[in-house]
Every structure is written in C-alpha cells, then in structure tokens.
N, C-alpha and C positions, 0 to 999 in steps of 0.2 A: 274635455272640452269639445264641443261640436265643431265640425269642419265647415268652412266657407271656401269654395274653390275660387281662385282668381284666374281668369282667362284673359290673356292679352290678345286682342284681336287685331292690333295694329290700326293702320288707316283703312277704314271700311266704309262703303256707301251706306247712307242712313237707312235706305230701304232694306238692305241686307241685314243690317244690325237689328232693325225692328222685327224682321221676320224671325231671326234667331232668338230674340228676346221672347216672342210669343211662344216659341217651342219650349224654351226653358221654363217659362211661367206655367205652361200646361203640365210639364213633367214635374214641377215643384208642387203644384196643386194636387197631383196624384201621389205625392210623396215618393216619387220614383228617382229623384236625384237630391243631392245636398243643396244647401244654400249656395249661391254663386254671385260673384262680382265680375261683370263683363267690363273690361277697360279698353277704351279705343279712342281713336280720333276719327273725324269725318271730313271728306272733301267739303268744299263750301256749300252750306245748306242753311236754310232758314226754316225753323219749325214754330208752329203755333199751338199753344195749349188749348185745352177745352174751354178755358175761361177767356181766351184771347180775343182781341178785337182786330178785324182785318185792316182797319184804318191805321193800325200801328206798323203796318208794312208801308214804308214811304215811297216805294217805287212800284212800277207795274211788273207783272210776271214776265212780260216781254223783256224788260230791262234785266231781270234776274237771269233769263235764258241767255241774253247777250254776255252776261258776266260768267256764264257757266255755272250758275248757282241754282240748286233745286229748292223746292218749297213744299212742305208737308204740313197738313193739319193732323194733330195727334190727340191721344186720350189723356196725356199727362196734365197735371195741374199747371197753373201759371199762365203767362201770356205768350209773347213772341220772343224768340231768341235767335242767335246766330251760332252755328258751329263751323269750325274750320281747322286747318292744320295748326299745330302749335297749342292745341287745347286738349285737356284731358276730359274725356267724357266717361262717366262711370254709371253703370246700370246695375245696381244691387237687386238681386232677385232673391228675396228672403222670405221665410215663413215668419212674418212678424208676430203671428199668433203664439209662436213658441219662444218669443223673445220678450215683447211687451206690446200689448194691444193698445197703442197710443200713437196716433198718427202725428200729432204735434211733437211728441218726444222724438219720433223717428226723424222728422225733418231737422230738429235741433241737433240730433246726433250726427247727421251728415254735415251740418255746419261745423260742429265741434271738431270732427275728424280733420276738416280742411283748415280750421283755425290753428290746431296743433301742428299740422304739417307745415303751414306757412311760418309759424313761429320758429321753426328749425332753420329758417333762412334769415332770421333776425327781423322779420317784418311782423308788426302788430296789426292784426285785423280784428274786426268787431262785428257784432250784430247791430242792426238798426231796427228799432221798434216798428212793427207793421210792414217791414220789407224783408222777404225771405232772401237767403243767400249770405255771403260774407262781404264785408266792406272795409275799405281803407279811408282814413281821414285825408282829405285833400283840401287844404285851406278851410273855407267855411262850409264845405259840403263833403260828401262822401263819394267814392268811386267804387264800383262793383268789381270784385275779383272773381267771384264764382256765383253761378246761379243754380237754382234747384227747382225741379218740377217732377213730381212723383205721381204714380198711379198705384192704387191698392185695391185688389179684388180678392175676396175671401181671405184677407190678411196675407196675401202674397204680393210683395212689392214689385214694381218695375219702373222703368225710366230712372231718373236719378239726378245727377249733378253735372255741371260743366265748369271746369276750372281753367282760367286763362294763364297759360305759361308763357308762350311766345306768340300769341295770337296776333294777327294783323287787325288792330282795333279799328281801323277805318271802315271795316265791314259792318260795324255796329251803327254806322251812320245811315245805313239803309232801313233801319227800324227804329221804333221807340222801344229800347231794350226792356223786356219785362213789363212794358206798359208804363214806365216811369220816365217822363219826358225831361225832367231836370237833373238827371243823374247820368254820368258817363261810365263806360267800362274801363277797366285797367288790366294790366297783366303783371305777372311776377317779374318778367324780364324788364319791364318799364320801371317797376318799383326798385329793383336791384341795380339797374343801370348797367347790366352785363348780359351776355348771352347765356341762356340756360336751356337745357334739354328737358323734354317731357319725362324722359326716363329717370331724371334726378328727383322728380316730384311724385309721380304716381305710386311708387312703392311706399312712400311715407304716408300718403293718404290711406292706402289699403291697410297699413300697419295700425294706424290709429283707429280706423273704422272697426277693425277686428277686435281691438282692446275694448272699445266702447260697447260693442255688441256682445262680447263674451264668446267670440268665435276664433278658432285657429285658422289663419289664412294660409291656404295651401295652393301653390301654383299648379295649374293644370293646363295642358296644351289645348288648342282649338280642336285638334284631331281627337283627343281623349273625350272632350265634351260632346262632340258629334257622335262618337261611338256610344256614349252613355245615353244620349237622347234617342238614338236608333233603338237601343235595347228597351228603353222606357216606353217608347211609342209602340213597339211590337207587343210588349207586355200588356199595355192598356188595350190595344186592339184585340188581343186574344181573350182578355177578361170580358171585353164588351160582347 
C-alpha cells in the first residue's frame, strides 16, 4: 500500500501554511515526495474562495483588524469561511491521478471520512444535496459541522477541509458562511454537550481518509517534511 504522510503543524498562521502547501504541491507534481496530509489549526482568519463574493464578508477589513483577524483571498473552491482555534484544518496534497481522476468523488471522499469519524462519537451527520460539506439535522433545518474547499492542478490536490471541534461559533456571524445565508455552523463540542480536544478527532479523520483513499497513513514530523522538501527542491534545481 502506498504511503500518505501525516504532518501535524499545530497552530500555524494561514500565510505560513499556504506557503508550505505550495512547496509540497510543487514537490508532489515533480513526484519528489509522497502524498501528504497537513493537519493544523489557524489563528483567527477569514478566507474567501475563488468563487466567493466579497459581500459575504459582513464587516469591514478595519473591523477585522480590530478583532486581530486576518483576511485572505485564495485559489480554493467554495465561498467564504472562518478558521480559528478549536478547528481541524486538513490540507491533503495527493496525486489524485494515481488514485481516481474524479473531482466529485474526491470531495465526497473527504465528506465520507468526516462522516465516519463523527459517527465514532455517536453523532449522525449527513450530506445535503447541492451543499458541500457535512451537516447535522437541527429542527427543520441543518447546521454545518465541516466545510470543504479544494484546488486541483495537474491532478495534485491542495486546500481541503475545516472541521469544527470546539470552535467559537460566534465568529461565523462575521460572514455568510460558504455563501449560505439561512444555515448556521455548529461544532462537535456543541453537539456532544461536553469539552472535547482537537487531538481526539484529527487522528480519526486521518484514519478514515487513508482507508477510503487506499493509503497507509504514516506520521511524519514537520522537520522531516522540511528536509524532504529541501532535498526535492535541490534535485529539481539541479535537473533544471
């Protein structure tokens, strides 16, 4: 079975994670490293996807700065979303061409991994037709537990998913989450009614993702990843 490295980056600024993603993507395109799953959390930040609408940001950038919150426009799919402490952000960087050349299948696979992981806590989540991500029934409507926004170039994936574990849900009031005005965000902590740590959830999502993708998930340190990237970049530079 082929390997997928899991790298836990901890809490990392969005810009730093984005720069690292780009390096991993370039190395993966050159087939210089294995598939990777970057797992992290971000300080308060709002990101907008390439299909997003600026009017879905409900406050000015001045207000964001006052709140110590960054804002970035990105190349991922989807609209606008919030990232912050208590949330699992996963960036799978995979050669989808070697797995299955099907973007819709890939997005459904990310959803499926999170559905299985959530079920281990006794919570039933579901898909909603026409709305990416995973959802929980709340009365006559649904609330969103996890969002997905991906980018694929030459069948190499980047960006990924954001799963609310103990996220401060009040920050979603600053935006129209994913461009859907009549739906709220929720968190695993809210659904369970008890405190829960990110570390209890992230390994479960990674395990299920590996099973669905047919990859052996292998933990790798950030230091090891950076060393691999340096070797890969040197090799590419020499060959050029």
